[in-house]
N, C-alpha and C positions, 0 to 999 in steps of 0.2 A: 544510704539505698533510696530514700524516697525519689533521689533527688537522679538518678540515676534512672530510675524509672519512668520517671518524668521524662526527663530527657526521652530513650528512649523512647517512649510513646509517642511525640513530636517527631523525633525522626520516621519515626512508620507512617506514621501521619504525611509527613511530607511526601516520601517516596510514594506512598498511594495517590496523592494528589499530583504525582507528578505524572503518573503509569496512566491516568485519569486524561490529561494534558496531550501527551503522545500514542495514548490509542489509536491505532486504526477501526473506522467506522465498517459494522460487519453491514454486507448486502447481500440479497436475495436474487432471484430470476423473479419474484412479485415486484422488487421496484428496481432493479437495474437499471430500465432503459430510462429512469426517470431520475435518474442520478449522475447517469454519463449524460444526460440532455444538454447540459451548458457549462461553456469555459474550457477549462483542460482536465481533465481526470485520470487519474492515475488507477489502474484494478490491479490486484495480485491475487492473483488465483492461486492458492492452496489447498493444503490438504491435511488433517489433523495428523497421521500417519509420516508426512515430512515436517513436523512442526521443527525439528533441526536446522532446516533451510529455509524457513522464512527470512523472507528479506526485512533485514534488522533495521536498515535504515531508510526505508520507503517515505517513515514518516519525518525526515528529514529535509525530503523537495519542495520545492519551493516555489510561489506560484503558479499550485496547482489543487485541486482536490483529492486525496486520495482513500480509495475502499480496499478490501478485504473482500473476495467470495471464498465457497468452499468450493472445490470443485463437483462432487454433488450438486451443487444447485448451478452450474455453470455449463450446462448439457450444449446449449446452445454457440457458445464460443470455439466450439471445436478444438478443445484445448485437450492436449493428447500428456506431456508433462505439468508439472510442478515442482518449482514454482515457478510461475507466466505471468508475466506484465503486461499490458497492455495499456496503453495512453491512446485516450481518447480528447478530439477539437470537436467540439459541440453535437456530440454525438457519435460525432463518426472517427472509426479507428483509423490510427495515423501510424502506429507502430503498435511491432509484438515482440515481445524477449522472453525467447525462451530456457527450461532449465536445459543443461548439458546432460550425459548420462550419467555421472555422479547425482542427479538434482539438485544441482546447487544453479542458483541463476547463471545467466553467460551476459550477464553486463551487471557493467558499476555505476554508482550512483553515481559518477561525472557523466559517464553516456547517458543515463537517463534526463540528469537536468540538462545535459547540452539540447535535447530533443525538443524539449518544455520551452526554453529559451528561443529554440526556431519557431516552434508555434505561435509565440508569444509573439517573437519580431516580424513575422511575417504578414502580417494582423495592421505594420505599417507601414505597406511597402505597396 
């Protein structure tokens, strides 16, 4: 029994550690401009009431920084539905993906990654 509890404890610790590695950083209206200011940045605007439809794969996007902001903090962004994902290039909005009528994101991971790659490639042309 002791070995089982020890193994279970290690497993839970590993799960918590993995959660920290993949957790999105939350930003606020106060630090928003600073966070989106350089490089390729992806921001998910979300709301607690729609947690079931949060973009679960957004942390798997590569070659970008990923943040999350609560819709109540994002009034200046003119977001009407959640989730909404905004992709920035050096502080300038490049693309915006909105939720459909079911409050689910109307874009795929592949589509967002394609936009990110397009931005990066454009810097070499």
